[in-house]
C-alpha positions, 0 to 999 in steps of 0.5 A: 496721264496716259502716255502713248507712242505713235509714228508720224510719216513726214515727207519733205525732209531732206536735211538737218535743217528739215529736222531742226524745223520739225523740232521747232515746230513741235517744241511748244506742244503741251503734253508732247514728252518726246520726239525722235525725228529719223531723216533717212526714214522720213519719220517721227516717233513721238510719245505724248500725254494723250489727255493733253495732245494728240498724234494728230495735233502734233502732225498738224504742228508739223504740217503747219511748218511745211511738210506733210505729215500723216499718223502711221496706223498702229 
């Protein structure tokens, strides 16, 4: 198990409901250990087990919820 922490930029969040939608969209991702969403910075900090998921997969789940999500370069 190798945990990684990455930042995902999220465009389109405007309120607490959007934050809740992102939490819901990512809740069932196997290997996602923690997600901290910052509405004012339009980003999420994610910690995940890279043997089970990836930052791109997490960003894709956020996009499926209706937001534009991009993994920031580390």
